[in-house]
MIDO-762158 format. One record per residue: residue in three letters; x, z, y of N, C-alpha, C in turn. Coordinates in Angstrom, 2 decimals. Layout:
R type     npx     npz     npy    capx    capz    capy     cpx     cpz     cpy
R  Ala       X       Z       Y       X       Z       Y       X       Z       Y
...
END
This chain:
R type     npx     npz     npy    capx    capz    capy     cpx     cpz     cpy
R  Met  105.07  112.36   99.83  103.51  112.40  100.99  102.48  113.27  100.42
R  Gln  101.15  113.30  101.17  100.56  114.10  100.61   99.21  113.57  100.58
R  Thr   98.11  113.30   99.83   96.97  112.50   99.56   96.14  112.85  100.96
R  Ile   96.20  113.24  101.62   95.68  113.61  102.61   96.34  112.61  103.88
R  Asp   97.41  112.06  103.77   98.07  111.08  104.55   97.21  109.71  104.02
R  Tyr   96.98  109.80  103.05   96.20  108.46  102.19   94.62  107.87  103.24
R  Ile   94.11  109.21  103.57   92.59  109.22  104.10   92.27  107.71  104.99
R  Val   91.27  106.98  104.62   91.29  105.79  106.26   89.84  106.33  106.35
R  Asn   89.55  105.16  107.44   88.45  105.39  108.17   88.09  104.14  108.62
R  Asp   88.37  102.64  108.41   88.27  101.65  108.61   87.40  101.42  108.04
R  Val   86.31  101.30  107.72   84.99  100.73  107.84   84.03  102.01  107.60
R  Lys   83.09  101.82  108.38   82.18  102.68  108.84   81.03  103.04  107.83
R  Ala   81.35  104.45  107.56   79.94  104.79  106.21   78.76  103.98  106.67
R  Leu   77.45  103.95  106.15   76.37  103.40  106.40   75.65  104.28  106.95
R  His   74.28  104.46  107.45   73.53  105.99  108.17   72.35  104.85  107.46
R  Leu   70.90  106.14  107.46   69.75  106.15  106.62   68.76  104.86  107.57
R  Asn   68.90  104.74  108.89   68.43  103.67  109.97   68.71  102.51  109.28
R  Asp   70.46  102.12  108.86   70.79  100.73  108.39   69.58   99.90  107.51
R  Thr   70.04   98.93  107.56   69.16   98.73  106.62   70.24   97.80  105.32
R  Ile   69.32   97.17  104.48   69.76   96.30  103.20   70.50   95.26  103.37
R  Asn   70.13   94.55  104.70   70.91   93.70  105.05   72.00   93.49  105.77
R  Lys   72.51   94.77  106.22   73.91   95.28  106.51   74.39   95.49  105.09
R  Ala   73.83   95.99  104.60   74.79   96.41  103.45   75.15   95.63  102.09
R  Lys   74.43   94.60  102.54   74.86   93.26  101.79   76.17   92.41  102.26
R  Leu   76.16   92.75  103.59   76.96   91.57  104.40   78.27   92.77  104.60
R  Leu   78.21   93.94  104.66   79.71   95.18  104.12   79.72   94.15  102.71
R  Phe   79.43   94.29  101.65   79.67   94.74  100.63   79.93   93.02  100.55
R  Lys   79.72   92.22  101.20   80.20   90.45  100.83   81.77   90.52  101.27
R  Glu   81.76   91.36  102.47   82.84   90.80  102.99   84.28   92.12  102.89
R  Leu   84.07   93.07  102.00   84.85   93.81  101.35   84.88   93.88   99.80
R  Ile   85.89   94.86   98.63   85.95   94.41   97.57   85.10   95.77   97.00
R  Phe   85.02   96.41   97.67   84.14   97.86   97.25   83.44   98.10   96.65
R  Thr   83.40   99.13   95.29   82.05   99.15   94.66   81.46   99.96   95.42
R  His   81.39  100.83   96.16   80.56  101.92   96.56   80.62  101.55   98.22
R  Ile   79.57  101.91   99.04   79.78  102.45  100.67   78.89  103.91  100.64
R  Pro   79.94  104.76  101.12   79.38  105.83  101.63   77.98  105.99  102.57
R  Val   77.05  106.88  102.42   75.87  107.02  103.58   76.17  108.27  104.03
R  Ile   76.31  108.69  105.79   76.20  109.80  105.94   75.03  110.12  107.14
R  Asn   74.75  111.32  107.56   74.02  111.46  108.33   74.75  112.44  109.30
R  Asn   74.97  113.03  110.47   75.48  113.57  111.39   76.90  114.23  110.57
R  Asn   77.90  113.04  109.98   78.82  113.52  109.21   78.42  114.11  108.18
R  Asn   77.35  114.15  107.40   77.17  114.91  106.25   76.86  113.51  105.13
R  Leu   77.54  113.88  103.77   77.71  112.68  103.36   76.42  112.83  102.25
R  Leu   75.85  111.93  102.55   74.56  111.84  101.29   74.72  111.44  100.15
R  Gly   75.59  110.42  100.10   75.64  109.77   98.77   76.16  108.16   98.91
R  Leu   76.44  107.90   98.04   77.30  106.31   97.93   75.97  105.14   97.28
R  Ile   75.96  104.00   98.06   75.32  103.16   97.48   76.32  101.95   96.70
R  Ala   75.75  101.70   95.88   76.48  100.48   94.53   76.25   99.12   94.80
R  Glu   77.28   98.69   94.82   77.67   96.87   95.38   76.49   96.25   94.06
R  Ser   76.65   96.63   92.63   75.54   96.09   91.85   74.39   97.12   91.84
R  Asp   73.57   98.02   92.63   72.35   98.38   92.68   72.28   97.51   94.29
R  Ile   72.55   97.33   95.46   72.03   97.01   96.39   71.70   95.46   96.14
R  His   72.38   94.81   95.19   71.72   93.65   94.99   71.19   93.19   94.24
R  Thr   70.11   93.62   93.69   69.17   93.92   92.89   68.11   94.10   94.03
R  Leu   67.81   94.42   95.56   67.17   94.98   96.35   66.58   93.17   97.34
R  Glu   65.13   93.41   96.98   64.79   91.22   97.37   64.85   92.02   99.19
R  Asn   64.38   93.46   99.51   63.94   93.20  100.53   65.16   93.07  101.68
R  Asp   65.10   92.37  102.33   66.78   92.71  103.34   66.10   93.96  104.68
R  Ala   65.10   93.46  104.94   64.97   94.71  106.20   64.49   96.17  106.02
R  Thr   63.91   96.38  104.47   64.15   97.38  104.11   65.52   98.65  104.69
R  Lys   64.93   99.80  105.22   65.67  100.77  105.29   66.56  101.53  104.48
R  Ile   67.72  102.04  104.50   68.46  102.56  103.62   68.04  103.89  103.21
R  Glu   67.27  104.42  104.02   66.50  105.96  103.79   65.54  105.61  102.79
R  Glu   64.92  104.48  102.58   64.17  104.34  101.83   64.47  103.73  100.19
R  Ile   65.88  103.81   99.71   66.48  103.80   98.88   67.28  104.83   97.99
R  Gln   67.10  106.20   98.84   67.66  107.16   98.31   67.75  107.30   97.06
R  Tyr   67.19  106.76   96.09   67.07  107.19   94.50   68.15  106.80   94.46
R  Leu   68.53  105.55   94.83   69.66  104.78   93.95   70.86  105.20   94.69
R  Phe   70.80  106.38   95.49   72.66  107.11   95.90   73.44  107.77   94.87
R  Glu   74.21  107.38   94.76   75.21  108.32   93.54   75.84  109.36   93.91
R  Ser   76.43  110.69   93.39   76.70  111.47   94.63   77.95  111.83   93.48
R  Phe   79.35  111.32   94.28   80.81  111.97   94.33   81.91  111.56   95.13
R  Tyr   82.93  113.17   95.15   83.42  113.01   96.57   84.82  113.61   95.90
R  Thr   85.33  113.76   97.19   86.83  114.57   96.75   86.93  115.43   97.79
R  Ile   87.55  116.28   97.90   88.27  116.90   99.06   89.53  116.38   99.88
R  Glu   90.28  116.71  101.25   91.23  116.18  101.83   92.90  116.62  101.13
R  Asn   93.07  117.65  100.78   94.05  117.81   99.94   94.31  117.67   98.08
R  Val   93.19  116.72   97.80   92.99  116.96   96.04   94.36  116.32   95.72
R  Asn   94.95  116.75   94.26   95.98  116.32   94.18   96.18  114.97   93.33
R  Trp   96.83  114.66   93.03   96.95  112.89   92.71   95.86  112.78   91.44
R  Phe   96.83  113.25   90.49   95.86  113.37   88.89   94.11  113.31   88.74
R  Asp   94.12  114.08   89.89   92.16  114.49   89.46   91.84  113.66   90.82
R  Leu   92.77  113.28   91.49   92.30  111.72   92.27   91.95  110.58   91.22
R  Leu   93.03  110.47   91.04   92.88  109.19   90.13   91.17  109.48   88.78
R  Lys   91.39  110.36   88.12   90.74  110.89   87.17   89.27  110.81   87.70
R  Asn   89.07  110.48   89.58   87.58  110.84   90.01   87.74  109.27   90.32
R  Phe   88.12  108.23   90.62   87.96  107.22   90.59   87.36  106.20   89.04
R  Ala   88.48  107.02   88.08   88.08  106.35   87.04   86.59  107.07   86.63
R  Ser   86.38  108.37   86.38   84.91  108.44   86.03   83.88  108.17   86.56
R  Asn   84.12  107.49   87.90   82.89  107.26   88.69   82.72  105.37   88.85
R  Lys   83.55  104.58   88.05   84.12  103.73   88.28   84.14  102.79   89.41
R  Ala   84.68  103.21   90.20   84.73  103.24   91.87   86.21  103.03   92.16
R  Asn   86.22  102.08   93.39   87.57  101.79   93.95   87.76  102.32   95.37
R  Ile   86.52  103.40   95.34   86.41  104.07   97.11   85.64  105.20   96.96
R  Ile   86.52  106.57   97.33   86.16  108.25   96.91   86.11  108.66   98.19
R  Pro   84.65  109.03   98.91   84.49  109.49  100.21   85.63  111.26  100.14
R  Val   85.69  111.39  101.66   86.36  112.38  101.78   85.84  113.72  102.53
R  Leu   85.82  114.78  101.99   84.88  115.87  102.43   86.17  116.67  103.47
R  Asp   86.37  117.45  104.44   87.03  118.37  104.99   86.60  119.73  104.25
R  Lys   87.01  120.83  104.58   86.89  121.82  104.62   85.55  122.74  104.51
R  Asn   85.00  121.97  105.93   83.34  122.08  106.33   82.55  121.47  105.25
R  Lys   82.40  120.86  104.54   82.06  119.88  103.57   81.33  118.54  105.22
R  Lys   82.29  118.40  105.68   81.88  117.08  106.49   82.58  116.14  106.30
R  Tyr   82.33  114.80  106.22   82.48  113.74  105.83   83.73  113.23  106.93
R  Val   85.10  112.44  106.48   86.22  112.45  107.30   86.85  110.67  106.73
R  Gly   86.54  110.41  105.82   86.71  109.24  105.39   86.73  108.88  104.45
R  Tyr   88.02  107.77  103.48   87.75  107.90  102.38   89.22  107.55  101.62
R  Phe   88.79  107.39  100.45   90.86  106.56   99.59   90.31  105.45   99.35
R  Glu   91.03  104.83   98.81   90.91  103.10   98.44   91.79  103.64   97.57
R  Leu   91.61  102.99   96.28   92.14  102.63   94.77   93.63  102.37   95.16
R  Thr   93.72  100.82   95.99   94.70  100.23   96.13   95.72  100.92   97.03
R  Asp   95.21  101.55   97.47   96.09  102.77   98.44   97.11  103.70   97.17
R  Ile   96.25  104.12   96.50   96.48  105.72   95.60   97.43  104.59   94.64
R  Leu   97.03  103.96   93.74   97.60  103.04   93.00   98.94  102.61   93.58
R  His   99.02  101.71   94.97  100.57  101.74   95.36  101.64  102.73   95.63
R  Phe  101.02  103.64   95.48  102.09  105.23   95.72  102.05  105.78   94.51
R  Phe  101.31  105.51   93.51  101.82  106.55   92.26  102.61  105.17   91.58
R  Asn  102.81  103.58   91.56  103.81  102.82   91.38  104.92  103.20   92.11
R  Asn  105.31  104.04   92.87  106.52  103.84   93.89  107.20  105.86   93.14
R  Thr  106.26  106.26   92.69  106.58  107.68   92.20  107.83  107.57   91.32
R  Pro  108.58  108.58   91.36  109.75  108.76   90.48  108.91  108.74   89.01
R  Phe  107.98  109.09   89.11  107.40  109.19   87.14  107.08  107.48   86.72
R  Leu  106.97  106.96   88.32  107.03  105.52   87.58  107.68  104.65   88.15
R  Lys  109.04  104.84   88.67  110.32  104.03   89.40  111.76  104.53   88.46
R  Glu  111.70  105.34   88.38  113.08  106.01   87.70  112.93  105.79   86.29
R  Asn  114.39  105.56   86.00  114.54  105.35   84.67  114.80  106.75   84.18
R  Gly  114.52  106.75   83.28  114.62  108.46   82.39  113.79  107.72   80.66
R  Thr  113.46  109.01   80.27  113.16  109.28   78.97  111.52  109.59   78.88
R  Ile  110.76  108.91   78.30  109.55  109.94   77.98  109.31  110.82   77.02
R  Leu  108.73  111.80   77.03  108.78  113.01   76.39  107.28  113.59   75.96
R  Val  106.75  113.57   74.97  105.29  113.97   74.95  105.63  114.69   73.74
R  Val  104.95  116.15   74.00  104.94  117.48   73.14  103.51  117.89   73.36
R  Ser  103.14  118.53   72.01  102.10  119.14   72.00  102.46  120.82   71.48
R  Lys  101.04  121.62   71.95  101.40  123.00   71.12   99.76  123.22   71.58
R  Asn   99.51  124.60   70.65   97.93  125.08   70.70   97.67  125.66   71.90
R  Lys   96.70  125.88   72.89   95.95  125.59   73.89   96.56  126.87   74.03
R  Glu   95.96  127.96   73.43   96.37  129.22   73.94   98.39  129.94   73.97
R  Asn   98.58  128.98   73.76  100.49  129.43   74.22  100.81  128.28   74.75
R  Tyr  100.33  127.47   74.85  100.95  126.58   76.06  100.76  127.28   77.66
R  Ser  102.29  126.70   78.14  102.35  127.37   79.63  103.64  126.17   80.02
R  Leu  102.68  125.46   81.36  103.93  124.79   81.74  105.00  125.22   82.59
R  Ser  105.18  126.37   82.88  106.28  127.48   83.29  107.60  127.48   81.90
R  Glu  107.26  127.39   81.25  107.34  127.53   79.80  108.11  125.94   79.73
R  Val  107.34  125.27   79.89  108.17  123.65   79.65  108.88  123.45   80.61
R  Ser  108.93  123.84   82.02  110.09  123.34   83.09  110.83  123.76   82.48
R  Gln  110.89  125.77   82.33  112.63  126.36   82.07  112.89  125.57   80.57
R  Ile  112.43  125.07   79.53  113.14  124.31   78.80  113.95  123.25   79.37
R  Ile  113.05  122.72   79.98  113.88  121.35   80.27  115.03  121.63   81.67
R  Glu  114.78  122.85   82.19  115.82  122.90   83.47  116.71  123.72   83.16
R  Arg  116.65  124.64   81.39  117.83  125.11   81.19  119.00  124.12   80.35
R  Asn  118.45  123.20   80.18  119.17  122.26   79.61  119.11  120.84   80.33
R  Asp  119.58  121.15   81.38  120.15  120.55   82.95  119.49  119.11   82.99
R  Ala  118.40  119.28   82.69  117.38  117.65   82.85  116.77  117.81   83.92
R  Lys  116.35  116.76   84.42  115.48  116.57   85.98  114.24  116.16   85.58
R  Leu  113.42  117.03   85.84  111.59  116.60   85.56  111.71  115.69   86.56
R  Phe  111.09  114.57   85.87  110.21  113.57   87.56  108.88  113.53   87.28
R  Gly  108.07  114.02   86.60  106.62  114.64   86.21  106.40  114.64   84.93
R  Ala  104.91  115.32   84.76  104.29  115.81   83.99  102.73  116.20   84.01
R  Phe  102.07  115.51   82.81  100.39  115.91   83.03   99.99  115.84   81.41
R  Ile   98.85  116.51   81.65   98.48  116.58   80.47   97.37  115.68   80.01
R  Ser   97.81  114.92   79.10   97.39  113.80   78.88   96.65  113.51   77.55
R  Lys   96.23  114.34   77.04   95.12  114.75   76.00   95.10  116.23   76.15
R  Ser   93.41  116.61   75.59   93.25  117.98   75.35   92.14  117.66   74.29
R  Glu   92.56  117.68   72.93   91.66  118.09   72.00   91.33  119.24   71.05
R  Asp   90.44  119.62   70.71   90.25  120.97   69.74   90.82  121.85   70.18
R  Asn   91.90  122.49   69.61   92.27  123.76   70.40   94.09  123.09   70.51
R  Ile   94.48  121.73   70.78   95.84  121.40   70.92   95.66  120.37   72.46
R  Ile   97.21  120.91   72.71   96.73  119.94   74.32   98.47  119.64   74.36
R  Glu   98.08  118.00   74.55   99.72  117.55   74.93   99.95  117.21   76.44
R  Ile  101.43  117.39   76.39  102.21  116.88   77.60  103.15  116.08   77.95
R  Thr  102.46  114.68   78.94  103.79  114.06   78.73  104.68  114.25   79.80
R  Leu  106.07  113.94   79.47  106.67  114.65   80.34  107.96  113.39   80.73
R  Lys  108.32  113.09   81.77  109.49  111.96   82.09  110.68  112.42   82.69
R  Leu  111.83  112.37   82.41  112.72  112.95   82.29  114.12  112.49   82.49
R  Ser  114.81  112.90   83.12  116.03  112.29   83.66  116.87  113.18   83.25
R  Thr  117.56  112.55   81.52  118.42  113.92   80.70  119.55  112.61   79.86
R  Gln  120.88  113.52   79.44  121.52  113.10   78.07  121.61  113.62   77.28
R  Asn  120.60  114.76   77.65  120.96  115.65   76.07  119.37  116.03   75.94
R  Ile  119.01  114.66   75.25  117.42  114.79   74.95  117.10  115.35   73.65
R  Asn  118.42  115.20   72.87  118.52  115.56   71.29  118.47  117.41   71.63
R  Glu  119.19  117.90   72.53  118.90  119.23   72.83  117.92  119.45   73.17
R  Ile  117.10  119.17   74.34  115.73  119.46   74.76  114.39  119.31   73.87
R  Ile  114.88  118.51   73.01  113.69  118.42   71.81  113.80  119.11   71.12
R  Gln  114.97  119.77   70.42  115.26  120.87   69.25  114.71  122.49   70.34
R  Thr  114.81  122.45   70.75  114.63  123.36   72.11  113.17  123.43   72.05
R  Phe  112.33  122.53   72.29  111.04  122.66   72.20  110.76  123.38   71.16
R  Arg  111.22  122.10   70.08  110.65  122.83   68.27  110.85  124.58   68.34
R  Arg  112.14  124.61   68.51  111.90  126.37   68.88  111.08  127.31   69.16
R  Tyr  110.81  126.47   69.96  109.46  127.33   70.92  107.99  126.92   70.49
R  Asp  108.19  126.36   69.31  106.97  125.16   68.49  105.89  124.69   69.26
R  Tyr  106.71  123.63   69.64  105.99  122.82   70.56  106.81  121.74   69.50
R  Thr  105.33  120.53   69.21  105.53  119.54   68.21  105.70  118.59   69.02
R  Ile  106.80  117.39   68.59  107.16  116.13   69.43  106.59  115.33   69.23
R  Val  105.54  114.90   69.90  104.29  113.31   69.62  105.30  112.23   70.11
R  Ile  105.99  112.27   71.27  106.58  110.68   70.97  108.07  110.99   72.21
R  Asp  109.14  110.06   71.24  110.19  110.41   72.18  110.57  108.95   72.66
R  Ile  110.69  108.69   73.47  111.33  107.04   73.45  112.27  106.80   75.27
R  Lys  113.18  106.27   75.07  113.65  105.93   76.30  113.33  104.61   76.67
R  Glu  113.37  104.45   77.95  112.82  103.51   79.07  112.05  102.44   78.12
R  Asp  110.93  102.95   77.93  109.65  103.06   77.55  108.55  102.31   77.76
R  Asp  108.04  101.59   76.30  106.47  100.74   76.77  105.80  101.52   77.10
R  Tyr  105.61  102.75   76.62  104.45  103.45   76.99  104.31  103.69   78.86
R  Leu  105.12  103.78   79.40  105.31  103.65   80.99  105.45  102.28   81.19
R  Asn  105.88  101.07   80.59  106.07   99.83   81.02  104.48   99.09   80.59
R  Asn  104.01   99.72   80.02  102.63   99.38   79.47  101.59   99.83   81.09
R  Leu  102.32  101.09   81.36  101.37  101.37   82.36  101.41  101.26   83.67
R  Lys  102.79  100.64   83.90  103.39   99.83   85.40  102.59   98.97   84.88
R  Glu  102.42   98.25   84.18  101.54   96.81   84.27  100.10   96.73   84.46
R  Arg   99.51   97.55   83.69   98.03   97.92   83.44   97.69   98.35   85.43
R  Ser   98.57   99.14   86.15   98.21   99.68   87.31   98.67   98.29   87.90
R  Lys   99.94   97.41   87.85  100.30   96.40   88.82   98.69   95.36   88.91
R  Tyr   98.41   95.16   87.12   97.36   94.32   87.34   95.90   94.75   87.83
R  Leu   95.72   95.64   88.16   94.32   96.63   88.38   94.48   96.13   90.48
R  Gln   95.62   96.38   90.64   95.89   96.35   92.34   95.58   94.85   92.44
R  Lys   96.00   93.84   91.65   96.09   92.24   91.79   95.01   92.00   92.25
R  Tyr   93.94   92.76   90.78   92.57   92.30   90.31   91.70   92.65   91.38
R  Leu   91.92   94.15   92.49   91.27   94.55   93.42   91.06   93.55   95.09
R  Asn   92.52   92.87   94.26   93.05   92.06   95.95   92.99   90.62   95.92
R  Ile   91.97   90.25   94.94   91.05   89.30   94.58   90.43   88.80   96.06
END
């Protein structure tokens, strides 16, 4: 499924003429860290729960506290990893979504994305985690894929897990009986093997953290 399938609009965004009291009541009912503020379907920003509770005059209009607005959003067809990064970077469990015309269409909830991510082959399927590194200038994802396919292995997923100085690390989830051959092939192409683990503490730890966060957000 595509990320666009997970856009929801169950909770209506706030408007400039809404009051601080309305925002407080929404936050009381929800587990959201932020609520979007819109005007004519244009996203103006987001108000954070931590900020709204510092305000004493509940009759104040939202338009009077625009100095507190935070600015972040994503697009409809964003990829999964960029979306997760967006959640983490903004310390939020909700991300507003804009269409190609920059109009507000809804939002992503972190719990929905984590639920999907926990059920992807990358986390769900048994396999081997392989982390390789190489000079950025010589790195090629197509080359990585070709090395795996030439050794009759299946690639469940891959992402850049570290980028530092001039070195890039790629985390791979594989299904294969020929891991030693794959490792030797990577070495012939000047890749360094950082991690090679079978049914892995690395992935189990990632699963547990994700499940814990999902459980925490549902409290």
